[in-house]
N, C-alpha and C positions, 0 to 999 in steps of 0.2 A: 499561479498553480501550481501546488508542490507536487511530485511525485512519488507516492507509498516506496520506501528504500524498500520490503517486502515483500505487495506484492502489485510494485506496481502500472499500481489508481492514480488517477489525477482527482482531489479532492478539493475543494472548495477550501480557503483559507481558516476562517474562524474553528474548522473542524481537525479533530486530531492530535498530532503530537510529532514535537518537535523536541530532537536528542541533538545536547551538543555534549560530544565528544574530547575526555581531555585534551588530543590530540588538534583539534581541529575542525575533525569529519564531522558534518551536521546527518543527523537522519531524522528521518518524514517516515510519520506513523499514520496510517491513513484511520485505525483504528487499536481500541489493546489488545486485539488479539493478532492481530500482524506481531506488534513489538513484542506480545507474548510467542512468536511463534520465533520469532528470528534470535530472540534474549537469551533467553531461559529456557529453551528448548533448543533451541541453536540448528533448525534445520535449514531443512535445500530448499528453495520458493519455489528449485526445478519438479522434486521431486510431487510437493504438499498439490492433492488430487480437487481444492478446490476456492485453487484459484487461475482465473479466466486467462487462456491461452492466448486466444486471439493474434494477431500480426499487428492489429491494432486494438490499440485499448482505445485513445483515442477520446474513438469513437465511440459514444453510447449507442447501447439496445435497445433493441424496439421494446423492450418492457422497462427499459430505463426511462423510455421518453414518453409510455403509458404511466410512469410518477406522478412523473417531476406536472 
């Protein structure tokens, strides 16, 4: 499971984007929203309010369990 480079959220493999830079670094993004915020808008992920700031990001919340 890749982890988003911007919001640090784990996501399933067929979703999201993988961007390989010229220097060989690989950036993984779970959505185009994360990609635009990091690359185009140059935002800091610590200052964005919509990112979940839980210590346990790997454990899904109860809301996420209900959707699945």
